[in-house]
N, C-alpha and C positions, 0 to 999 in steps of 0.2 A: 551039828550047827554049825551056822556062820555066826561071825562076829555080832552080825548085828541082831541077830535071834537071841545071844546071853545077853544082851542088852535089854532087847526088850522082854526077856524073861522075868529082869528084875523087876522093871517098871509094873507089867502086867500080875507082879504079885502086891502092888502098891496103891493104896484108897489117896488120892492125888484132888479130889475133891471133882464133882460133875462137870466142870467144864474145861480140865487138864488132860484130859486123854489123846484130843486132836493135835493140841500144838506139841506134846511131847513127843508124839510119834514123828512130827515133822523136824523138830528138833535130832532125835535118835538119829536118823539118816543122815547130817552132817557130823554127829560127834564120831560115826562108825567108820566115816571119810577121815575124820582129824585123828582119831588114835590111829588107822594104816596110815596114813601119810606122813603124822609127825614121827612116829615111832618104830617103825617097821620091824627096828631089830628086838624091840621087847616081846616078851613070852606072854600067850593069849590071856595069862590071868591080869599082867601090868596092864593091856590092851583094854578089857574091859573095864577094869577101875578106872581108865582116864575117861573110856566113852561114858560109863552113868555120871562121873562126875563134872564132864563137858555136859550132858545133858541138865543135870540138876542146876548147874550155875545159869546157865543160857536160861532156862524158864525163869530160873528167879531175877536174873536182871531186864527180862522182858515185862514180869510184871510189881517191880520192885516197887511202885506208887501204891498198891492195892496191898501189899505187904507191910508199910513203914513200920506199922506198931511194932510187929513183929520184928521187923528187923532192929531196933531199938533194944528189944529186951533180948537178940539172940544171945550175946555172950553170958547171960543169967539166968535162961530159963531151959528146963531139961523136957517141956511140952510148950513148943510154939503151938498157938492157935491156927496157926497156916498149916492145913494136911500137907503141902508142898514141903515147907520148912521142917515138919516133924517127921519126915519121909527121909530128906536130905540129912537131919541131923541122926538118925536112928541108924543110916547107915555109912559115915561118916564116923558113927563108935565100934562099926562092924568090924570083922574078921577079916574079910576081904580086904580092904585097905591097907592093914597091917601087916600082911605077908607079904605085898607086891612089894612095897617099898621098906625103905629100914626104917628104925627108930627116929634118926635124925630127919632123912626125909620127910616122914609123916606128921611128927612135931611142924617141921616150917610149911608142909603145908595147909595143916589145921591152923595156922598161922595166917595164913595167906588168905583162906576162906574169912576169917574174922574181917581181916583188911578188907576185902571184897565188899561185905555185907556192910561195916562202918560207912565207907565209902559212899555205898549206895545210899542210905540215908542221910550221909552228910550233904551231898549232892541235891539230893530233893528237899532237905530243911535248907538248905541255905542257898536256893535257886535264883532269887532275886538278888542276894549280894554278887553271885558269882555272874549273875549277867550284868552288873553295874562295873563291878571292880575284879574281877578274876584276875588272879597273878600281876601284881602293880610289877613295874619294871625294876624295882628298889630291892625282891625277893624272887630274882631267876631262877632259884631251885623248887619252888614250892609246886610250878606244872608238873613237873617231874616226880615231885613227892606223890603229888595227886594220882597220878597218871601209871605210876607201879605198883600202890595199891590197889587201885581199882581194876588192874587189867589179870591177878592173880599170874603173873609171870614169874614168880619165884616156885610158884607146883608146875606150871610145864615146864619150868626148866628141869628142875626136879622129876619128873615124869621119866625124863631122858636116861636116868641112871635106874632101874628096878634092882632088887636087890639078887634076884636070882643070878642076874649077868654081871654086876659092880656093886657085891657087897660092901656093906660099908667100913668093916672093922678092915677092909684091904685096900679101898678103893676112895674112902669119902676125900681122904687127903688130895689126893690125884684130881678128882673132877671139882672140888668146891671152889678154886681159885678161878673155872670159868662160868660159875652160877651167875655173878655181876653181869659180865658181859652178856651171856645168852637173855637175862631178865632183858636186858636192852636192847638188845636184835629184837626178841618180842615183841617188844612197843614200837618198835621205831618203824618194823616191815609192817605192822598194822598201820603204822599214821601211816606212812606213806601211800600205800595199796586202796587205805580205804577214805582218802584225800579226796578223789575226782567225785565219789559219791557223796558223802558226807558233808562237801562243802555246799551241796545244794540249800540244804537247811540247818547245817548246825556253824555255828558262829564258834563255838568253843571248842573245837578239835584242836589237839595238841600245835599242829601245824600252827595254826593260826594264834594259840598263846605265843607259842615260839616267837613266831614274826611280830606280836606286839612288844616281847620282853625284849628283843634284839633290835628291832629299829629295821625292821627289812620287809619287804613283800612277801604275802606267802608263799610265791612261788620259789622264789629264794630259801623261805625257810625249807621247803620241801627239799629245793637242792642237797641242803646242809646235810638235814636229816638222810638222804640216801647217800652221803660221803661218810659219813659218819655210820653207817651199816656195813659199810664195805671196812672200814676201818675195825668196827668189830667182829668181822668174819676174818681177818687175817689174824688179829688177836689169839682169837679163836684157838685158830688151826696152830698158831703158833705153839700156845700155851699144851696144848694137847698133844702133840708132835706126829710121831707116825704108828701110835697104838692103833687097835681095834678102836678103842675109846674114838680116838679122832674120824673115822669112818663112819660111828654110827651118829655121830655129833652133825656129821657134813651130810649125810642121811635127812638128822633131822631138819636141818635150816633149808634145804631142798624142799622138803617137803612141807614146810611153814609158809615158803615163797609162791608153794604152787597150788596151794589150797588157797589162799590166799587171793593168786591170780585169779583164780576158777570159781570162786563162790558165788551162785547170784545174788549175794546180797549186795556185793558193789559193782558187778556188773562192767569189770573191763574188757569182758569178749565183746559187747557193742562197740567199745572204740578203736577196733581194727588193730590190736594188740595182739600178734601171731602166737606167742607165747600164753596170754591169756586165753585164748581159744584153745591152744590144744591143753592148757588146764582143764579147761571148761569141760572138754570132750572126756578126757580122763577121769573125770569125776561126775560124767554120765548125764552133765547139762545137754539139753537137748537145746541147739543154736537155731536160730531164722535164719 
């Protein structure tokens, strides 16, 4: 079976509600590309876990407003009324997620999910306040705080270290020091490559917030974040040295950029960017 088929097989057994199957099928396609592009070094079991995880959280993010009551109670109930959230909760507690990654990784991934769910309802509940006064200049770290928790960056960073390749008992102390920089890399690349599309209608992107806090134009903010991304990549390479781990994380960073360059969501290939067109072709996007 293909990786996509393995991910589909899970969701074919789930009751997600009458209107959820078609959106889930579309998300599975992206999740399959994500698992392979980000984690080509990972065993099949880990890639399946990542694909299922990404499908769930993307689906939840897409309909967060509908799920608001359940999002508020997510940490305190074992039986959400939403079939989508109930399925996700049951899967998180299952064996597959526990075997692909170590105990520390699993605990941090679950914590990231709680952060993500909590920020989802926070942003919905505080929409009016966010629109009028999001991230005052006197609190410059607030935007980074919200961005990190809403991005699931810690989970996606730790997915790069599956237990079968990097057992925590031997390797955790070697790779954990780069996780904070990987988290920031994940956020920064997304901020930069999503900016052209999201600036059309979204005025509260991290780039806009950064420009407001720093007192610079959005394009200058974008340049600053690009420079920071390059520094992060150099620092990550320096910490990992010349081991196999460095090669795997190089592949992760390359794949992360590739997917964001080529995804139809951001349409960078429509801006006559050769690298974006090539990335889109690799992802099977039909270019006009």
